[in-house]
C-alpha positions in Angstrom: 62.2 -37.9 -128.5 59.3 -39.2 -126.4 58.9 -38.3 -122.7 60.1 -41.0 -120.3 58.1 -42.2 -117.2 59.1 -44.5 -114.5 57.1 -46.8 -112.1 55.3 -44.9 -109.4 55.2 -41.6 -111.4 51.8 -40.0 -111.9 50.6 -40.4 -115.5 50.1 -37.1 -117.3 47.7 -38.5 -120.0 45.5 -41.5 -120.5 47.2 -43.6 -123.2 48.9 -46.8 -124.0 52.5 -47.0 -122.9 55.3 -49.3 -124.0 58.3 -50.3 -122.0 61.8 -49.4 -123.2 65.3 -50.3 -121.8 66.9 -47.4 -119.9 70.3 -47.6 -121.6 69.6 -48.5 -125.2 65.9 -47.7 -125.5 65.1 -51.1 -126.9 61.4 -51.9 -127.0 60.4 -54.7 -124.6 57.6 -56.0 -126.7 53.8 -55.7 -127.0 53.2 -58.1 -124.0 54.7 -55.4 -121.7 52.5 -52.5 -123.0 50.2 -51.0 -120.4 47.1 -48.7 -120.6 47.5 -46.1 -117.9 44.9 -43.5 -117.0 45.6 -39.9 -116.3 46.5 -39.2 -112.6 47.1 -42.9 -111.9 50.6 -44.1 -111.1 52.6 -46.1 -113.6 52.7 -49.8 -112.7 55.9 -51.8 -112.0 58.1 -52.2 -115.0 60.7 -54.7 -116.1 64.1 -54.2 -114.5 65.9 -51.2 -116.0 63.0 -50.2 -118.1 60.8 -47.0 -118.4 57.5 -46.2 -120.1 57.0 -44.1 -123.2 53.6 -43.3 -124.9 52.9 -45.4 -127.9 
């Protein structure tokens, strides 16, 4: 299972991250993917969603 990250958390690794729903882990879609650099904070996400590395 992939590590989960939430908006405002510091990113541990530069990568592309997808957004997934908190309760059923459903993928939000490519249009919500974000590239986040190491040591930057995760951007705001959709309501009730978290980030996982793609």
